[in-house]
N, C-alpha and C positions, 0 to 999 in steps of 0.2 A: 309634158311629154318630150322626150329627147328626140331630136332629129337624127336619123341615122348618119353615122360618120364613116369615112372611108380610110382604110389602112392598107399599106403595102407590107406584105410578108415576104422577105427574102429567105428562101428555104433551100439550103444546099445539101444535096445528098451525095453519096460516094460515086454515083454514075451520072447524075444530072443536077442542074440547078434550076430554080424557077422563081419568078416573082409573081406572087398571087395577090389579088386585090380583094379585100374583105370589106363588106358593108355591114355595119353593126348598129342595131338599135335594140330597144327593150324586147321586141319580139321578132327581130330580124338578124339573120346570120347567113349572108350570101357570100360565096367565094367563087371567083373566076380567075382563070389563068391569063396573066398579061403577057408573059414571055417565058419560054423554056429554052434551056441551052445545055449542051453537053458538058460533062466534067470528065475530061480525058487526061489522066495522069501521063507523065512522060518519063520514059526510062532513058536517062542520059548516062554518060561515062561514070558519074559519081553515084548512080543509083536511081531509085524511083522517087519522083517528085510531083507535087501538085502544080498545075499551071495556074498559079494564083492570079496572074494578070488577066488571063482569059476569063476567069471567074468574075473578076472585078468588072471587066468590060460587059459581061453578061448581066451583072447587077445594074450597071448604068443603062444598058439597053432596056432592061425590064422596068426601071423607074420611069424612063421616057415613055414606054408603052402604057404604063399604069395611069399616067395623067396625074392631075392634082390630088394629093392625099393629105390626110390630117396628121399622119405619122408614119414612120418606117421602123420595122423591127427585123432583126437578122438572127437566124439559127442555122446550125450546120452540124456535121459530124464532130466527134470529140477528139481530144488528146493532141492533135497536131497544132503547130505554131509557126509563126514567122519571127525572125530576129531583126531588130532595128539598130542602126548605129546611132552615134551621138546627134546626127542631124535628122534622125527619124527616117532614114532611107532603109529599104529592105535589103538584108544581106542574103540574097539568094532565095530560090524558091523553097517553100516549106517541104520538109521530107514527108513522104507518104508513110502512114502507119504500117503498110505492108512491106516496106523496105526491110532488107535483111540486117541493117546495122545493129539491131538490138538482140541478135542471136547470141546467146550465152551471157548476156549482160546481167540478167536477173541473178545468176549465181554469184557474180561479183558483188552485187548489192547485198545479197543475203549474207555474205561473209562479214559485212559490217553491221547490218541490221537484219535479223532473222525474218523469215516470212511471217512467222507468228507475231513478231513485234510490229511489222509493217501493217498487218491486218488490224491489230489492236489500236494502232495509232490513226489509221485512215479508213478502215472498213472496206477497202477496195479489193476486189477480186484480183487474182493474178492474171495478167494479160501481158504478153511480151512487149506490146507497143505502148503501154502506159507512159505518160509524159516523163515520169520519174526515170524510167529506163532509157527513154530517148535522150534526156539530158545527161545521164551518166555516160551513154555511148558517145555523146558529142563533146565530152569534157575537154579533150585535148585539141579540138578543132580550132582553126583560125577564126571561123565565123563566130563561135561562142565567145572566144577571147575578145573580139572587137564589139560584141553586142552590148548595148546599153539598156535595151528593153526587149521583153518577150511578150508577144500578143498571140493568144489563141486565135484560130482562123476567123470566127465571127467577129471577135474584137478587133482584129486587124482590118477587116473590111469596114467596120464602123469607124475606125480611126481614119481611114482614107476618105470616108464620107464627111466626117465632122472635124477632124483635127484633134479630137479629144480621146484619150486612152483610158481604158478600164478593163477589168477582168471580171467577167460575169460568173456568179457563184456556181450555178448548176453545172456549167462546163468546167469550171476550175475544180470541181469535186471529182472529175475524172482523171486529174493529173496524178493522183496518189500523193498529193501534198497538202490536202485539206483534212482537218479534224472534223468528222461529221457530228461530233457532240458540240463543239464550240462554234462550228460553222465559220472557222477562221483557219489561217494557215497553220500547219503542223510545224511550228518553228523549230522545236527540238530535233525532230526527225530530219528536217532539211539541213540543219547545222551538222548533224552526225554524218550525213552523206555528202557534205560539201556542195550543196545546191544553194545558190544565191537567190533568195526570195525577193531581193530588191529589184531583180529584173522584171518582176511582174508589176503591172499597173494596179492601182487601188481596186479593191473588190467592189463590184456592183451587184445589185439584186434585181430580179424581175420587177419591172414597174418603175425603176429608177430612170431619170433622164440621162441620155447619153450624148447630148449635144444637138446641134442643128446642122443641116446640110450646108456645106461650104459654098461660097459664091461660085466657084468654078464648077462644082457639082450641079448647082442650080442651072448654070448656063448650059452645061452639057446635056442635062435631062429635060430642059424646058420647063421646069417647075418654078413656081413663084414662092419665094420664101416669106417668112421663116417656115421651114418644115422640120419639126423635131424628129430625132431618132430616139426611140424608146427601148430601153433594155427589156428583153423578153427572156424566157428560158432558152438561152442561146445554144444549149445542147438540144439537138432536134428531138431526142427522146423525152426530155423534160417538157418541151412544148407539146409533144404528142400525148403524153400522159395527162397533161392539163386538159386535153380535149376528149378524154375517155368519157363516153356518155353514160356513166354509171349513176344509178338512182340510190345507191346506198354504199356501205363500206365493205360489204362481204364480196369483193370481186378481185379477180386477178386480171392482169392485162398482158397482152403480147403485142408489142410494136414490131410489125413485120415490114421487111424491105430487104435490102442487102444483108442486114443482120436481123435476127429475131431477138428481142429483148423481152424476157418473160419473167414476171414477178408481181410484187404487191406494192401498194402505196402505204407507208407506215409513218407513225409520228416520231419514231426514234430508231436509231440504227440497231442492227443485230450483230454483235461483235464476238460471238461465242466461237470456240475452237471448232465446233461442229459446223458452223456457218462458213468458216474459212475453208475447212476440208471439203465442203460442198461447192466451193468457189462461187459464192454469192457476193454481190457487191452492194455497197451502201452509198449510192450517189444521191445528191441533193436535188430536191424538186421544188415546186412552187410552194410558197407560204411555209417554209421550214419543214416540209415533208421529206421523207426519205424514199428514194426509188430502190427498193430491195429487189434485185433481179439477177438473172444469169444471162450472159452473152451466149448466143447460139449462132452458128454460121449463117443461118437464114437462107434467103433465096439467092445469095451469092453462089451457092452450089449449082443451082439451075442456070443462073445467068452465065456462069463460066462455061457450062456445057453448051448453052445456046450459042455463045460466042464461037466455040470451037466447031459447032455444027453449021455455022454460017447463017444464023438467025432464022430458024424455021418458024412457021406460024405457031404461036404459042397456044392458041385455042385448039388447033388440031393435035398438038402435042399432049395437052392436058386431057382431051377426049380419049386419045389412045391409051394414055396412062391409066385412066379410070377403068379400062377393060382388063388391065393386067391383074393377076392374082394378088390380093393384098398381103403385105408383110412377108413376101417371098424372100427378100433380102433387105437388110437395114445396116446403116453405118452410124457411128457416133457423130452426130451433127455438131457437137461441141469440140471435136478433136482439132487441135491446132495444126494437124497435118494438112488440113484443107485451107489454111489461111492464105497461102501464096497463090497467085494466079498461074494458070497453065495446066494443060493435060487433065482437066477435072474428070472427064468420063473414065479415063484410064485409071486414075487414082481411086475413084469410087469402086471400079471393078477390082482393083488390087486389094482394097480393104475388105471387100466381100470374100475374095478368095482366101485371104489370110485368116479370116474368122470361120472358114469352113462352110460358107453359105453358097447357094447358087450364084453364079456370076452373071449380073445383068448384061445382056448383049445389045439389045435393040435400044433405040432412043426412048421408046415408050417404057421399057423395063427400067432403064436408068432414071427416067423422070419419076416413075412410081417409087423406086427405091429412095430417091431424094425426098419426096413428099411424105412417104411413110416415116422416114428417118426424122424429118422435121417435126411431124406430129408426135412422134415418140419422145423427142427431146422436149417439146412443149409440155407433154404429160409429166415427164420427170421433174421439170423445173417448177411447175405449178404445185405438184404434190410435195416436193421438198421445201419449197418456200413457205407453204402454209404450215408445215410441220415445224420448221425451224423458227418461224415467227409466231407460232401458236395463234394463227388467224384463220377462222373458217372462210371458205370460199363457196359461193353458190352459183357463180356465173363467171365465164371467161370472156373478156372483151378483146377482140382483135381489131387493131387499128393500123393504118398505113397501107402501103401498096399491096400487101398480101391479102387484103380483104377482097380483092378482085379475083383471087384464085379460089374458086368455090370448092374445088376438091380438097385443097389444103385446109380450108375452114371446117369442112365436114369431117375430115380425118382427125382434126384437132379435137372436135367435140367427141368423136368416138373414142379417141385415145384417153382423154381426160375424164370421160364419163360425166361430163357437165355440159349444160347448154352454152353455146358460143353466140355472142352478139358481134357481128362483123360490121365495122364502119365507125367513123368515117375514114375514107381512103386518104384524104389529105389532112390527117390529124395534126401533124406538126405545124402546117401553115395555119390551121384553125386555132391551135393553141397560141401561136405567135400573135395572131390578130386579136384574140380575146384578151391576152395580157395587155396589149396596147389599149384596147377599148376600156379595160378596167382601170388602167392608169389615168384615163381621161373621164372616168366617172360614168361610163355607159352601161356597165354590167356590175353585178354584185360580187359575192364571194365565190369560192371555187365550186361549191355545189350549184350555185346559180349559173355559173358558166357551163357546167355540165348539163344542167336542165335545158339550157338554150341549145346546146349541141343536139341533145336527144330529140327535141321537138322540131328541129329545123333541118336535120341531115338524114339522108336515106340510110337505114340500118336493116340488116337481115339476120334472122335468128336461125341457128342450126341446133337441132336436138340430137343428143347422142343416140347412136344405133347399136344394138347388141350389147354384150357385156365386154369387160376389159380383159378377159382371160388371154386372148390372142396377143394383146399388147404386152401383158406381163411376160408371156413366153418370149416375145421378141426382145424385151429388155434383158431377159436372162441370156439370150444369145450373145449380147454385147457385154455380159458380165456385170450389168448394173442391177441393183436390187429393185 
């Protein structure tokens, strides 16, 4: 019998970071929060930036609070990076993916490599903030000119902890510079676009060793070495999908939080023109799988409204939204018009007005509009993913912070016409912990990991109510089939 081991999962989201402690054994999977800290981007004269040093300080505080662990793993959001000089020093704070520097850049890239060619080479959806576009936007900057190495955010933090540099594959696949077929860099594409792939550290895969905590890190955290750092699915969605408690293969998933990532787990990418036109992405997951999904704005829409409203009680807001007439007004929750921060209630009202729908006025009406719109976007993504991939779906698994939003979970079941299983809420941290545990021989294959999640974590099932005719009519209002 294996004695349970203890792992620290550093899980960084767009609005907060946390260090979670996981205790894992053959029939044990316990997760507790050691430390949570805010992630507050800063808008300076040069644009929107991540406060990466504050995040690193939060990681160190969290490891100190976690106590002695058998390993550390790091996951975060995707696409953003730090640049290092020849001495390994950071050249400025990483640019935030919501910064405006990539506006109009895609068209410049497409003048050299068409959108269709890009998709055939990388399988990645169009998003204006993909790393490829960020690097194109930064081409003439002094920082990029002096840079000797580029590290994606979780790899940068791992480098500061260990002194060893690597590029984790699931996160690298979001750069639009990875070939999903070979699972290696798209060298020909990068050469055509003038992107220097030697800036990237060698590729790592989930489960690979990523070094050990440096003596100065041990001293600051109070840990006793050696403490290994283990490569996990460092894109938080890759870690979250690894912890989906599915019992078979006929499932769709929706990773909910600031974003909703809705799709399927496949063995091979879908690179058809129809898939490109539908803006589905082929990101890499655990064990060579493909995360075939669509990005949807997610609870960012509600978070921005809450921020403007001064942080009202969310429970009361959702209760009042549940009393509002369903599908009165909806917006396209995948529309890039909602990407930037600021004035979200007014922008949602404007979108409804422009589409000839009733304009939501109260906070409850705006909240209901957002949740109906997210459920509608979930419905469309699941339906189109299974058609494009020719994969049947019997159940939808919702994981992440949105599982706590009961109204959204029920509306998603209603919209999809499929049962929804909600949970776990901390899927990314659990997937992070499980990959570490598997690397140390404590859990088995991916199916075994999921069985352990299913029997150890609280889950809730939502059955669909009514038929989907009203949802079809709402889609028609937005001009979607």
